[in-house]
GUFI-839465 format. One record per residue (C-alpha): residue number from 1; y, x, z. Coordinates in pm, 1 decimal. Layout:
// residues N
[site NUM,[Y,X,Z]] ...
//
This chain:
// residues 480
[site 1,[14698.5,-5047.9,6014.4]] [site 2,[14618.0,-5223.3,6363.6]] [site 3,[14277.3,-5217.5,6454.2]] [site 4,[14104.5,-5378.4,6749.4]] [site 5,[14088.0,-5090.4,6978.4]] [site 6,[14498.9,-5050.1,6918.5]] [site 7,[14583.1,-5355.6,7102.0]] [site 8,[14531.3,-5523.6,7467.2]] [site 9,[14211.6,-5708.2,7506.4]] [site 10,[14371.3,-5890.0,7810.9]] [site 11,[14696.7,-5975.5,7632.8]] [site 12,[14560.7,-6110.4,7312.2]] [site 13,[14290.0,-6275.2,7529.9]] [site 14,[14585.0,-6507.8,7681.2]] [site 15,[14789.5,-6529.8,7384.8]] [site 16,[14476.7,-6681.3,7180.9]] [site 17,[14407.1,-6910.4,7557.8]] [site 18,[14713.3,-7020.9,7513.1]] [site 19,[14655.1,-7117.7,7143.1]] [site 20,[14340.1,-7304.9,7232.6]] [site 21,[14542.0,-7518.6,7526.2]] [site 22,[14804.6,-7601.6,7282.5]] [site 23,[14531.6,-7706.7,7045.9]] [site 24,[14372.4,-7885.7,7336.7]] [site 25,[14615.7,-8072.3,7405.7]] [site 26,[14725.5,-8203.0,7018.7]] [site 27,[14362.2,-8230.0,6954.4]] [site 28,[14265.9,-8445.8,7282.3]] [site 29,[14584.4,-8689.6,7213.2]] [site 30,[14377.1,-8684.5,6854.5]] [site 31,[14046.5,-8795.1,6951.2]] [site 32,[14202.8,-9063.6,7204.4]] [site 33,[14400.3,-9231.5,6933.0]] [site 34,[14114.3,-9240.0,6635.6]] [site 35,[13846.4,-9305.0,6880.9]] [site 36,[14042.5,-9604.0,7034.3]] [site 37,[14149.8,-9710.6,6645.6]] [site 38,[13788.3,-9635.2,6437.7]] [site 39,[13540.9,-9756.1,6798.4]] [site 40,[13229.0,-9566.9,6833.0]] [site 41,[13063.9,-9622.9,6530.3]] [site 42,[13322.5,-9502.7,6290.6]] [site 43,[13471.6,-9248.2,6509.0]] [site 44,[13071.2,-9113.5,6542.9]] [site 45,[12985.4,-9113.8,6170.7]] [site 46,[13301.8,-8879.4,6126.3]] [site 47,[13130.1,-8654.2,6366.6]] [site 48,[12814.6,-8682.9,6206.6]] [site 49,[12960.9,-8594.7,5845.5]] [site 50,[13139.8,-8296.8,5971.3]] [site 51,[12850.2,-8176.6,6204.1]] [site 52,[12627.9,-8214.1,5901.4]] [site 53,[12943.4,-7931.4,5690.0]] [site 54,[12974.0,-7694.3,5974.4]] [site 55,[12568.7,-7686.2,5937.3]] [site 56,[12578.3,-7668.3,5549.5]] [site 57,[12860.0,-7340.1,5586.1]] [site 58,[12663.5,-7148.5,5804.6]] [site 59,[12567.4,-6955.3,5500.2]] [site 60,[12970.0,-6804.3,5428.5]] [site 61,[12994.9,-6832.8,5812.4]] [site 62,[12704.7,-6563.3,5843.7]] [site 63,[12836.2,-6367.7,5552.1]] [site 64,[13190.4,-6380.7,5727.7]] [site 65,[13075.5,-6247.1,6021.2]] [site 66,[12904.4,-5965.4,5863.4]] [site 67,[13246.1,-5902.1,5707.3]] [site 68,[13371.9,-5917.8,6062.6]] [site 69,[13147.8,-5663.9,6182.9]] [site 70,[13194.7,-5413.3,5886.2]] [site 71,[13579.5,-5456.8,5893.1]] [site 72,[13656.4,-5357.5,6214.8]] [site 73,[13417.5,-5030.5,6200.5]] [site 74,[13634.6,-4694.5,6134.0]] [site 75,[13647.2,-4607.7,5762.8]] [site 76,[13530.3,-4897.7,5572.0]] [site 77,[13655.9,-4963.2,5193.2]] [site 78,[13826.2,-5333.8,5335.0]] [site 79,[13949.3,-5427.5,4996.3]] [site 80,[13566.7,-5417.5,4844.6]] [site 81,[13467.9,-5604.2,5172.9]] [site 82,[13742.7,-5896.1,5100.4]] [site 83,[13620.1,-5888.2,4723.6]] [site 84,[13259.5,-5926.3,4881.8]] [site 85,[13357.0,-6236.1,5081.0]] [site 86,[13552.9,-6426.5,4766.4]] [site 87,[13231.3,-6385.8,4566.4]] [site 88,[13002.7,-6511.2,4825.7]] [site 89,[13252.8,-6815.1,4931.8]] [site 90,[13251.4,-6916.8,4586.4]] [site 91,[12912.1,-6911.5,4476.6]] [site 92,[12827.2,-7128.5,4806.4]] [site 93,[13096.0,-7392.4,4743.6]] [site 94,[12889.4,-7445.3,4349.8]] [site 95,[12547.4,-7449.2,4537.0]] [site 96,[12670.4,-7734.6,4843.6]] [site 97,[12859.7,-7890.4,4550.1]] [site 98,[12535.4,-7975.5,4376.9]] [site 99,[12326.0,-8053.2,4688.8]] [site 100,[12576.4,-8296.7,4794.6]] [site 101,[12546.4,-8513.5,4483.5]] [site 102,[12135.3,-8503.1,4500.6]] [site 103,[12134.4,-8607.3,4843.4]] [site 104,[12452.1,-8849.0,4851.1]] [site 105,[12259.6,-9151.9,4957.8]] [site 106,[12123.1,-9004.7,5215.2]] [site 107,[12437.8,-8910.4,5347.5]] [site 108,[12556.5,-9248.4,5313.9]] [site 109,[12277.8,-9394.0,5516.1]] [site 110,[12343.4,-9124.5,5775.6]] [site 111,[12714.4,-9156.9,5836.2]] [site 112,[12766.9,-9480.0,5769.3]] [site 113,[13027.8,-9379.1,5587.9]] [site 114,[13051.7,-9502.6,5226.0]] [site 115,[13264.0,-9208.9,5098.4]] [site 116,[13044.4,-8946.4,5297.9]] [site 117,[12944.9,-8723.2,4927.6]] [site 118,[13300.0,-8672.7,4863.6]] [site 119,[13450.6,-8577.3,5216.7]] [site 120,[13111.9,-8361.1,5241.3]] [site 121,[13262.6,-8174.7,4945.9]] [site 122,[13594.9,-8150.5,5060.7]] [site 123,[13546.3,-8100.0,5403.3]] [site 124,[13302.8,-7757.0,5260.2]] [site 125,[13582.2,-7643.4,5060.1]] [site 126,[13840.4,-7636.4,5372.3]] [site 127,[13628.7,-7485.4,5613.6]] [site 128,[13431.9,-7213.6,5377.0]] [site 129,[13792.3,-7125.3,5258.7]] [site 130,[13908.9,-7121.6,5599.2]] [site 131,[13627.6,-6953.5,5834.9]] [site 132,[13578.8,-6645.3,5672.1]] [site 133,[13930.8,-6502.2,5653.7]] [site 134,[14010.3,-6614.8,5984.4]] [site 135,[13732.0,-6362.1,6081.5]] [site 136,[13902.3,-6076.7,5905.2]] [site 137,[14198.8,-6154.5,6063.5]] [site 138,[13999.6,-6141.0,6440.4]] [site 139,[13856.7,-5816.8,6305.1]] [site 140,[14183.4,-5603.3,6309.7]] [site 141,[14202.9,-5761.0,6676.6]] [site 142,[14461.8,-6001.3,6612.1]] [site 143,[14294.7,-6277.2,6783.4]] [site 144,[14619.0,-6423.3,6939.8]] [site 145,[14779.8,-6476.1,6536.4]] [site 146,[14446.6,-6610.5,6480.6]] [site 147,[14453.8,-6883.6,6739.5]] [site 148,[14818.6,-7022.3,6679.6]] [site 149,[14729.9,-7017.1,6318.2]] [site 150,[14492.2,-7273.8,6393.0]] [site 151,[14731.9,-7461.5,6646.6]] [site 152,[14960.2,-7435.5,6358.6]] [site 153,[14632.5,-7644.8,6177.8]] [site 154,[14587.6,-7838.6,6397.6]] [site 155,[15007.4,-7949.8,6415.6]] [site 156,[14945.1,-8036.9,6089.3]] [site 157,[14598.0,-8232.2,6131.8]] [site 158,[14679.6,-8460.4,6351.3]] [site 159,[14976.3,-8632.4,6178.0]] [site 160,[14761.2,-8608.4,5877.5]] [site 161,[14481.3,-8770.1,5968.0]] [site 162,[14657.3,-9045.9,6092.3]] [site 163,[14863.9,-9104.4,5817.0]] [site 164,[14540.3,-9153.7,5622.0]] [site 165,[14372.1,-9384.0,5856.3]] [site 166,[14696.7,-9595.3,5883.2]] [site 167,[14679.5,-9602.0,5491.8]] [site 168,[14338.0,-9801.1,5547.2]] [site 169,[14101.6,-9476.0,5502.1]] [site 170,[13957.2,-9508.9,5792.4]] [site 171,[13705.9,-9215.4,5885.1]] [site 172,[13742.9,-9134.1,5559.3]] [site 173,[14097.2,-9070.2,5664.6]] [site 174,[14026.3,-8844.6,5944.0]] [site 175,[13839.8,-8619.3,5653.4]] [site 176,[14097.0,-8612.6,5416.3]] [site 177,[14348.0,-8505.3,5678.6]] [site 178,[14157.4,-8204.7,5826.6]] [site 179,[14108.7,-8114.2,5484.4]] [site 180,[14490.7,-8104.0,5396.0]] [site 181,[14581.9,-7933.8,5702.3]] [site 182,[14312.1,-7659.4,5684.1]] [site 183,[14445.5,-7565.9,5261.0]] [site 184,[14771.5,-7563.8,5392.8]] [site 185,[14684.4,-7308.3,5625.0]] [site 186,[14545.6,-7053.5,5474.9]] [site 187,[14860.7,-6878.7,5348.5]] [site 188,[14970.0,-6806.1,5712.4]] [site 189,[14598.3,-6642.4,5757.1]] [site 190,[14607.5,-6433.7,5430.2]] [site 191,[14949.9,-6301.8,5561.8]] [site 192,[14781.7,-6114.9,5881.9]] [site 193,[14478.9,-5997.8,5650.8]] [site 194,[14701.6,-5803.0,5386.1]] [site 195,[14421.0,-5646.7,5196.4]] [site 196,[14387.8,-5710.6,4832.5]] [site 197,[14070.4,-5785.4,4697.8]] [site 198,[13837.5,-5591.1,4453.1]] [site 199,[13505.9,-5560.6,4323.2]] [site 200,[13233.5,-5444.3,4542.6]] [site 201,[12997.7,-5183.3,4475.1]] [site 202,[12614.5,-5156.5,4528.5]] [site 203,[12681.0,-4943.7,4863.3]] [site 204,[12934.7,-5212.4,5027.7]] [site 205,[12702.3,-5476.3,4915.5]] [site 206,[12372.4,-5315.0,5055.0]] [site 207,[12554.0,-5240.0,5357.7]] [site 208,[12688.1,-5611.0,5416.0]] [site 209,[12336.7,-5763.0,5383.8]] [site 210,[12182.8,-5495.0,5593.7]] [site 211,[12412.2,-5686.3,5884.5]] [site 212,[12425.0,-6075.0,5699.5]] [site 213,[12039.7,-6058.4,5671.7]] [site 214,[12027.7,-6175.2,6065.3]] [site 215,[12389.3,-6288.7,6084.4]] [site 216,[12312.6,-6607.1,5794.9]] [site 217,[12039.6,-6697.1,5974.4]] [site 218,[12211.6,-6643.8,6327.8]] [site 219,[12487.2,-6873.5,6223.1]] [site 220,[12265.3,-7125.4,6120.2]] [site 221,[12054.2,-7143.5,6412.9]] [site 222,[12373.7,-7109.1,6627.9]] [site 223,[12551.3,-7427.6,6455.1]] [site 224,[12233.7,-7597.6,6445.0]] [site 225,[12200.1,-7534.7,6853.6]] [site 226,[12565.4,-7598.4,6905.3]] [site 227,[12507.4,-7975.3,6702.9]] [site 228,[12183.9,-8060.9,6763.9]] [site 229,[12264.5,-8295.6,7015.1]] [site 230,[12499.5,-8492.0,6840.9]] [site 231,[12238.1,-8534.5,6489.3]] [site 232,[11960.1,-8588.2,6696.2]] [site 233,[12128.3,-8913.2,6877.1]] [site 234,[12237.1,-8982.6,6538.6]] [site 235,[11885.8,-9001.5,6444.1]] [site 236,[11721.7,-9130.0,6692.1]] [site 237,[11947.2,-9370.6,6827.2]] [site 238,[12260.2,-9476.3,6596.8]] [site 239,[12619.2,-9333.9,6576.2]] [site 240,[12751.5,-9549.2,6865.1]] [site 241,[12580.9,-9305.0,7106.3]] [site 242,[12747.6,-9000.0,6895.6]] [site 243,[13013.6,-9111.3,6946.1]] [site 244,[12979.2,-9130.4,7316.2]] [site 245,[12868.7,-8807.2,7326.8]] [site 246,[13128.7,-8639.9,7142.2]] [site 247,[13419.2,-8838.3,7373.1]] [site 248,[13237.8,-8636.9,7697.4]] [site 249,[13197.8,-8298.7,7490.5]] [site 250,[13578.7,-8313.9,7398.7]] [site 251,[13662.0,-8359.6,7764.1]] [site 252,[13444.7,-8058.4,7857.7]] [site 253,[13551.4,-7846.1,7576.8]] [site 254,[13933.4,-7643.8,7773.2]] [site 255,[13603.2,-7519.2,7969.6]] [site 256,[13499.4,-7269.7,7648.9]] [site 257,[13881.7,-7193.6,7576.8]] [site 258,[13923.8,-6824.4,7758.6]] [site 259,[13556.4,-6750.5,7644.2]] [site 260,[13614.9,-6840.5,7260.5]] [site 261,[13917.5,-6623.4,7279.7]] [site 262,[13784.9,-6325.6,7449.2]] [site 263,[13449.6,-6288.1,7268.7]] [site 264,[13606.9,-6276.5,6919.9]] [site 265,[13836.2,-6017.7,7039.4]] [site 266,[13570.8,-5859.6,7250.4]] [site 267,[13315.8,-5843.3,6934.3]] [site 268,[13564.8,-5651.2,6729.1]] [site 269,[13662.9,-5438.2,6986.7]] [site 270,[13320.5,-5315.2,7103.6]] [site 271,[13194.5,-5278.8,6746.3]] [site 272,[13503.2,-5026.2,6695.1]] [site 273,[13403.6,-4839.3,7007.1]] [site 274,[13027.5,-4852.4,6945.5]] [site 275,[13113.2,-4712.3,6586.9]] [site 276,[13293.4,-4409.6,6714.0]] [site 277,[13057.5,-4372.5,7009.6]] [site 278,[13202.8,-4463.8,7291.6]] [site 279,[13190.8,-4658.4,7583.0]] [site 280,[13219.9,-5039.5,7578.4]] [site 281,[13037.3,-5129.8,7924.7]] [site 282,[13379.6,-5199.5,8109.5]] [site 283,[13528.3,-5460.7,7794.7]] [site 284,[13195.2,-5643.1,7874.0]] [site 285,[13195.6,-5655.1,8227.5]] [site 286,[13557.0,-5740.5,8232.9]] [site 287,[13496.0,-5985.4,7998.4]] [site 288,[13220.5,-6163.6,8175.6]] [site 289,[13442.5,-6142.3,8497.8]] [site 290,[13686.9,-6346.5,8338.5]] [site 291,[13523.9,-6611.8,8071.0]] [site 292,[13442.2,-6882.8,8324.6]] [site 293,[13765.9,-6885.6,8469.0]] [site 294,[13853.3,-7272.4,8319.8]] [site 295,[13482.5,-7360.8,8305.2]] [site 296,[13382.3,-7335.3,8666.2]] [site 297,[13685.3,-7575.1,8829.8]] [site 298,[13626.1,-7853.5,8555.2]] [site 299,[13267.5,-7860.5,8603.7]] [site 300,[13346.3,-7926.5,8975.6]] [site 301,[13540.9,-8174.2,8909.7]] [site 302,[13377.5,-8359.1,8638.6]] [site 303,[13143.0,-8395.2,8905.6]] [site 304,[13392.6,-8539.0,9156.7]] [site 305,[13513.3,-8794.7,8916.8]] [site 306,[13355.6,-8808.4,8577.5]] [site 307,[13407.4,-9218.3,8507.4]] [site 308,[13730.7,-9174.4,8619.0]] [site 309,[13829.5,-8920.9,8351.7]] [site 310,[13639.9,-9074.1,8047.8]] [site 311,[13751.0,-9447.8,8117.6]] [site 312,[14109.6,-9377.1,8162.5]] [site 313,[14078.5,-9124.3,7868.2]] [site 314,[13928.8,-9306.5,7585.0]] [site 315,[13852.9,-9724.2,7699.0]] [site 316,[13590.5,-9884.5,7890.6]] [site 317,[13392.1,-9908.0,7582.6]] [site 318,[13338.7,-9508.9,7638.5]] [site 319,[13201.4,-9613.5,8027.1]] [site 320,[12837.6,-9453.3,7911.5]] [site 321,[12997.0,-9105.1,7830.4]] [site 322,[13085.3,-9070.2,8216.0]] [site 323,[12673.5,-8978.4,8253.5]] [site 324,[12687.9,-8731.3,8003.3]] [site 325,[13045.6,-8565.8,8096.9]] [site 326,[12867.2,-8374.8,8404.9]] [site 327,[12567.8,-8240.9,8225.3]] [site 328,[12775.6,-8107.8,7947.8]] [site 329,[13017.7,-7940.5,8217.9]] [site 330,[12741.2,-7755.9,8361.9]] [site 331,[12622.2,-7649.4,8053.1]] [site 332,[12979.4,-7499.6,7948.7]] [site 333,[12966.1,-7293.2,8288.0]] [site 334,[12624.4,-7113.6,8107.0]] [site 335,[12782.0,-7092.9,7780.9]] [site 336,[13093.3,-6939.0,7907.8]] [site 337,[12849.5,-6663.6,8015.2]] [site 338,[12610.7,-6617.5,7762.7]] [site 339,[12875.2,-6624.3,7449.0]] [site 340,[13029.3,-6284.3,7546.9]] [site 341,[12673.1,-6168.3,7569.4]] [site 342,[12545.3,-6273.3,7210.2]] [site 343,[12894.4,-6127.1,7142.7]] [site 344,[12847.4,-5813.3,7253.5]] [site 345,[12473.3,-5750.1,7062.1]] [site 346,[12647.3,-5838.8,6729.4]] [site 347,[12888.4,-5547.3,6805.7]] [site 348,[12645.3,-5297.8,6912.6]] [site 349,[12482.2,-5384.9,6570.7]] [site 350,[12184.9,-5578.7,6705.7]] [site 351,[12234.7,-5886.9,6519.1]] [site 352,[11827.4,-5912.0,6524.7]] [site 353,[11806.3,-5957.6,6857.9]] [site 354,[12049.6,-6253.4,6841.7]] [site 355,[11800.5,-6380.1,6575.8]] [site 356,[11520.7,-6432.5,6851.4]] [site 357,[11733.4,-6516.0,7110.8]] [site 358,[11884.5,-6806.6,6905.8]] [site 359,[11555.3,-6903.7,6730.4]] [site 360,[11368.5,-6954.7,7089.3]] [site 361,[11636.9,-7150.6,7229.3]] [site 362,[11686.1,-7411.8,6938.8]] [site 363,[11291.4,-7414.7,6919.4]] [site 364,[11292.1,-7495.0,7304.7]] [site 365,[11608.6,-7731.3,7262.5]] [site 366,[11441.9,-7912.8,6963.4]] [site 367,[11115.9,-7984.8,7185.1]] [site 368,[11299.5,-8089.7,7498.9]] [site 369,[11558.0,-8276.0,7342.8]] [site 370,[11377.1,-8500.0,7123.9]] [site 371,[11085.8,-8530.8,7436.1]] [site 372,[11399.2,-8607.8,7699.5]] [site 373,[11617.3,-8781.7,7455.6]] [site 374,[11290.1,-9034.7,7343.9]] [site 375,[11231.8,-9108.3,7698.3]] [site 376,[11565.2,-9144.1,7957.2]] [site 377,[11797.4,-9203.0,7634.1]] [site 378,[12123.8,-9009.4,7559.7]] [site 379,[12108.4,-8794.2,7890.2]] [site 380,[11795.0,-8666.5,7805.1]] [site 381,[11950.8,-8474.6,7516.8]] [site 382,[12207.5,-8316.0,7787.3]] [site 383,[11914.6,-8216.1,8018.9]] [site 384,[11746.5,-8032.8,7719.9]] [site 385,[12081.8,-7870.9,7614.9]] [site 386,[12135.2,-7750.6,7966.1]] [site 387,[11777.5,-7598.1,8000.0]] [site 388,[11787.8,-7411.4,7654.4]] [site 389,[12149.9,-7264.5,7696.1]] [site 390,[12003.1,-7101.8,8035.7]] [site 391,[11715.5,-6967.4,7869.2]] [site 392,[11928.1,-6815.9,7631.3]] [site 393,[12153.8,-6650.2,7919.4]] [site 394,[11867.3,-6493.7,8070.0]] [site 395,[11761.7,-6352.9,7718.4]] [site 396,[12089.9,-6241.3,7625.6]] [site 397,[12172.7,-6086.6,8002.7]] [site 398,[11792.7,-5893.9,8010.1]] [site 399,[11888.1,-5723.4,7673.8]] [site 400,[12239.2,-5604.1,7724.3]] [site 401,[12143.7,-5481.8,8073.5]] [site 402,[11884.1,-5273.5,7881.6]] [site 403,[12078.4,-5168.5,7598.3]] [site 404,[12401.2,-5094.2,7798.3]] [site 405,[12325.9,-5016.2,8190.5]] [site 406,[12638.7,-5026.5,8312.3]] [site 407,[12692.9,-5343.9,8241.1]] [site 408,[12794.9,-5575.5,8566.4]] [site 409,[12610.4,-5906.0,8505.2]] [site 410,[12776.1,-6125.6,8823.9]] [site 411,[13121.3,-5982.8,8889.0]] [site 412,[13233.7,-6087.4,9207.7]] [site 413,[13519.2,-6284.1,9077.2]] [site 414,[13228.1,-6520.3,8982.2]] [site 415,[13199.2,-6584.9,9302.5]] [site 416,[13531.9,-6618.7,9405.3]] [site 417,[13599.9,-6852.3,9129.8]] [site 418,[13292.0,-7093.2,9249.7]] [site 419,[13468.7,-7046.4,9598.6]] [site 420,[13791.7,-7154.3,9478.0]] [site 421,[13668.6,-7456.3,9271.5]] [site 422,[13464.2,-7631.8,9614.1]] [site 423,[13815.5,-7606.9,9742.1]] [site 424,[13974.6,-7792.9,9486.1]] [site 425,[13692.9,-8042.7,9468.1]] [site 426,[13732.5,-8144.4,9845.0]] [site 427,[14082.3,-8173.5,9832.5]] [site 428,[14068.8,-8401.1,9471.8]] [site 429,[13774.5,-8599.6,9636.1]] [site 430,[13985.7,-8697.2,9973.2]] [site 431,[14287.4,-8755.6,9684.9]] [site 432,[14070.6,-9022.2,9528.2]] [site 433,[14000.1,-9201.6,9824.6]] [site 434,[14361.5,-9192.6,9957.7]] [site 435,[14551.6,-9250.0,9633.4]] [site 436,[14452.4,-9593.9,9452.1]] [site 437,[14412.9,-9432.6,9043.5]] [site 438,[14446.4,-9719.3,8760.7]] [site 439,[14687.8,-9541.9,8520.0]] [site 440,[14673.8,-9262.4,8308.9]] [site 441,[14984.7,-9102.9,8453.5]] [site 442,[14781.9,-9118.4,8830.9]] [site 443,[14467.2,-8948.5,8729.8]] [site 444,[14718.0,-8664.9,8568.3]] [site 445,[14867.9,-8630.1,8930.1]] [site 446,[14536.1,-8621.6,9043.0]] [site 447,[14410.2,-8328.4,8759.0]] [site 448,[14698.7,-8113.6,8839.9]] [site 449,[14724.8,-8117.3,9233.3]] [site 450,[14321.2,-8019.9,9177.5]] [site 451,[14475.5,-7757.2,8933.5]] [site 452,[14752.9,-7620.4,9174.6]] [site 453,[14462.7,-7598.0,9439.5]] [site 454,[14174.6,-7400.4,9270.1]] [site 455,[14476.4,-7110.3,9115.0]] [site 456,[14635.2,-7094.9,9415.5]] [site 457,[14342.5,-7027.0,9625.1]] [site 458,[14199.6,-6810.7,9373.5]] [site 459,[14483.5,-6574.7,9281.1]] [site 460,[14510.5,-6545.6,9686.4]] [site 461,[14139.2,-6409.0,9729.4]] [site 462,[14077.2,-6248.4,9393.2]] [site 463,[14265.8,-5921.3,9381.4]] [site 464,[14077.4,-5828.6,9032.9]] [site 465,[14243.0,-6156.4,8877.2]] [site 466,[14586.9,-6034.2,9009.5]] [site 467,[14580.0,-5726.9,8906.4]] [site 468,[14432.8,-5811.0,8569.9]] [site 469,[14757.9,-6081.7,8538.2]] [site 470,[14959.1,-5768.7,8625.9]] [site 471,[14801.5,-5547.9,8346.7]] [site 472,[14882.9,-5823.8,8101.5]] [site 473,[15198.5,-5880.1,8192.0]] [site 474,[15328.0,-5472.5,8124.1]] [site 475,[15121.7,-5484.5,7819.0]] [site 476,[15318.8,-5748.2,7687.1]] [site 477,[15623.5,-5619.5,7833.5]] [site 478,[15585.8,-5349.4,7653.9]] [site 479,[15523.5,-5463.9,7274.1]] [site 480,[15838.5,-5670.0,7331.9]] 
//
């Protein structure tokens, strides 16, 4: 059976990143369409509800992380692990269904969606069945397959959501479309699991719980941290403010694609090697060298033309999102470095450290977020998030360096990426003053020119990037 050490880290990352960009194109088109049809209030209401769903599914997600960790290790009872996953998922669905009924009035008033209780149950069922299964596929090292199935799900999601919205269901149509696409994608995931479930023994459950007692709170803390901004804006300000924030966040999401693709593969690979007593430092260092490959130029690009990006894509009513864009782009730069470090700690069987780091950074984000939002409005929560993410990076980097002294935290390639991005920003700055940009295709041309400048400069100055690309191409040819 395929495992995380029998596939190429670089090759799987490239496949997964390509899938992420394909999803981004589909998702971006969807957000533009739905943001314009529904307006900031309806659009923000859906994402408020979805944020609650993603917070509510954290127990299953954390249990799935424990499954992923044990499944990726050598000589583990894989059929029992799959059985343990299914039992936990069903139990959690029953519990959250009861809670949604009890909290139905609050769900409606908070999101502004009359159908919120029903939508909560439908979405919870979809994501809690999909995500743990997806983690099993990733634990086998098949991150490329995992991401391309997710791309297939995105291909289904947009037309289904659009159909439901045009039928007059409004923001509820987005929820029904996402749930339907998720359920339809499950068979493809199970094809790659290739493990029949069986009843887990007490020893297997004990082994899972030894990890899950940390990975479950880590999942809650991580999701609360990730979605705290939009939840806070919905509570302190209004759904429209949450809609402005979500628009800015969507524009910066491509910055994370390389990191998201790499860190799933990294955790599975580190887990396998660590369980066999082998070194993992080289894999961690190489991952850190390239996870900010897209985030760094996106930050400089956002700094040069924030309002132009937002208004051209989403319309003038989302103009307030421009001031949030630069801050969120900076946050993504830091997160693309901290994410692999947190995954490394999970892979070396130290989820307890992640718990303390996540709790500390979430606490800081809550305190700063509330204070700064009340003082400065929506931009305050972004400032708080950048500060909290920086603290998370510093703490995770210090622990990884202590546990794995050979890891290189600041590879030369990061400096090379900054240099290429600065050159790109200068070129784009002068292009914007030389060429009038008043149509979306004008903006696309400017962004494309910037991408060409960045990639050409980086390939010219970075020998490590050239060597890495050659290695990925070579491994891809061998697979063919």
